[in-house]
C-alpha beads as a LAMMPS data file, in Angstrom:
LAMMPS data file: protein, C-alpha beads

92 atoms
91 bonds

1 atom types
1 bond types

-500.0 500.0 xlo xhi
-500.0 500.0 ylo yhi
-500.0 500.0 zlo zhi

Masses

1 110.0

Atoms # bond

1 1 1 166.206 74.093 -52.383
2 1 1 164.339 73.830 -49.128
3 1 1 160.102 74.887 -48.961
4 1 1 158.059 74.802 -46.184
5 1 1 154.608 74.849 -46.677
6 1 1 151.805 75.550 -44.070
7 1 1 149.271 73.396 -45.423
8 1 1 146.849 71.195 -44.718
9 1 1 149.365 67.892 -46.276
10 1 1 146.570 65.583 -47.147
11 1 1 144.142 68.426 -49.270
12 1 1 147.272 69.968 -50.588
13 1 1 148.514 66.753 -52.150
14 1 1 145.312 65.414 -53.224
15 1 1 144.308 68.152 -54.859
16 1 1 148.119 67.878 -56.723
17 1 1 145.510 65.361 -59.188
18 1 1 148.973 62.917 -59.280
19 1 1 149.223 59.439 -61.166
20 1 1 151.310 57.090 -59.376
21 1 1 154.601 56.017 -61.774
22 1 1 155.390 52.066 -62.226
23 1 1 158.232 50.635 -61.967
24 1 1 161.260 51.867 -59.159
25 1 1 161.973 55.363 -59.837
26 1 1 165.703 56.161 -60.423
27 1 1 166.426 59.666 -60.677
28 1 1 168.681 62.615 -60.445
29 1 1 168.861 64.899 -57.539
30 1 1 165.362 66.305 -56.470
31 1 1 165.108 70.550 -57.101
32 1 1 163.646 71.048 -53.479
33 1 1 163.076 69.216 -50.683
34 1 1 159.369 69.931 -49.192
35 1 1 157.994 70.394 -45.515
36 1 1 154.101 70.353 -45.400
37 1 1 152.927 71.383 -41.986
38 1 1 149.358 71.945 -40.485
39 1 1 148.615 71.202 -36.822
40 1 1 151.618 69.518 -35.650
41 1 1 151.520 66.601 -38.669
42 1 1 154.255 66.664 -40.770
43 1 1 154.771 65.599 -44.294
44 1 1 158.199 65.845 -46.061
45 1 1 158.543 65.406 -50.271
46 1 1 161.279 65.464 -52.565
47 1 1 159.942 67.653 -55.961
48 1 1 161.620 67.200 -58.883
49 1 1 159.897 70.897 -61.275
50 1 1 161.463 72.400 -63.755
51 1 1 160.447 76.426 -62.914
52 1 1 161.733 77.762 -65.370
53 1 1 159.922 76.391 -68.536
54 1 1 158.598 78.533 -70.996
55 1 1 156.096 75.450 -72.629
56 1 1 154.112 74.919 -69.844
57 1 1 153.734 70.941 -71.268
58 1 1 156.408 69.933 -68.922
59 1 1 155.144 67.364 -65.380
60 1 1 155.994 67.806 -62.423
61 1 1 157.307 64.781 -59.977
62 1 1 157.254 64.326 -56.123
63 1 1 158.226 61.183 -53.759
64 1 1 157.669 61.234 -49.872
65 1 1 160.854 60.964 -47.968
66 1 1 159.390 57.619 -46.391
67 1 1 158.997 55.434 -50.013
68 1 1 161.483 56.617 -52.485
69 1 1 160.935 53.760 -54.342
70 1 1 157.612 55.582 -55.337
71 1 1 157.339 58.677 -57.716
72 1 1 154.423 60.507 -58.564
73 1 1 153.784 62.636 -61.743
74 1 1 151.764 65.834 -60.946
75 1 1 149.628 66.634 -64.128
76 1 1 150.825 70.075 -66.108
77 1 1 148.126 72.179 -64.791
78 1 1 148.620 71.636 -61.580
79 1 1 152.649 72.019 -62.266
80 1 1 151.855 75.156 -63.590
81 1 1 150.161 75.809 -59.963
82 1 1 153.053 74.944 -57.951
83 1 1 155.732 76.984 -60.129
84 1 1 153.422 79.769 -59.304
85 1 1 153.758 78.809 -55.515
86 1 1 157.492 78.635 -55.329
87 1 1 157.818 82.138 -57.115
88 1 1 156.058 83.481 -54.435
89 1 1 158.122 81.707 -51.912
90 1 1 160.983 82.635 -53.900
91 1 1 160.225 86.935 -53.635
92 1 1 158.747 86.275 -50.278

Bonds

1 1 1 2
2 1 2 3
3 1 3 4
4 1 4 5
5 1 5 6
6 1 6 7
7 1 7 8
8 1 8 9
9 1 9 10
10 1 10 11
11 1 11 12
12 1 12 13
13 1 13 14
14 1 14 15
15 1 15 16
16 1 16 17
17 1 17 18
18 1 18 19
19 1 19 20
20 1 20 21
21 1 21 22
22 1 22 23
23 1 23 24
24 1 24 25
25 1 25 26
26 1 26 27
27 1 27 28
28 1 28 29
29 1 29 30
30 1 30 31
31 1 31 32
32 1 32 33
33 1 33 34
34 1 34 35
35 1 35 36
36 1 36 37
37 1 37 38
38 1 38 39
39 1 39 40
40 1 40 41
41 1 41 42
42 1 42 43
43 1 43 44
44 1 44 45
45 1 45 46
46 1 46 47
47 1 47 48
48 1 48 49
49 1 49 50
50 1 50 51
51 1 51 52
52 1 52 53
53 1 53 54
54 1 54 55
55 1 55 56
56 1 56 57
57 1 57 58
58 1 58 59
59 1 59 60
60 1 60 61
61 1 61 62
62 1 62 63
63 1 63 64
64 1 64 65
65 1 65 66
66 1 66 67
67 1 67 68
68 1 68 69
69 1 69 70
70 1 70 71
71 1 71 72
72 1 72 73
73 1 73 74
74 1 74 75
75 1 75 76
76 1 76 77
77 1 77 78
78 1 78 79
79 1 79 80
80 1 80 81
81 1 81 82
82 1 82 83
83 1 83 84
84 1 84 85
85 1 85 86
86 1 86 87
87 1 87 88
88 1 88 89
89 1 89 90
90 1 90 91
91 1 91 92
């Protein structure tokens, strides 16, 4: 699924409390392709997230489309925030 978010790219990603994953990523297809736009600037990334997680203990992961060898783990707390945002967009 493709998502388009109209927010400041840098500030949104920095607020996710990310952690770089060591090594070269070899993963399944992403759940979402996300495009974030602001004032004509755009970044795109792939997002792996379990929006049906009932345990609230899962981390999401993302990769920049321009660097698919590097993955970034998103904190459990921020993963929950992303799940809420995705659900709002899906209901939209």
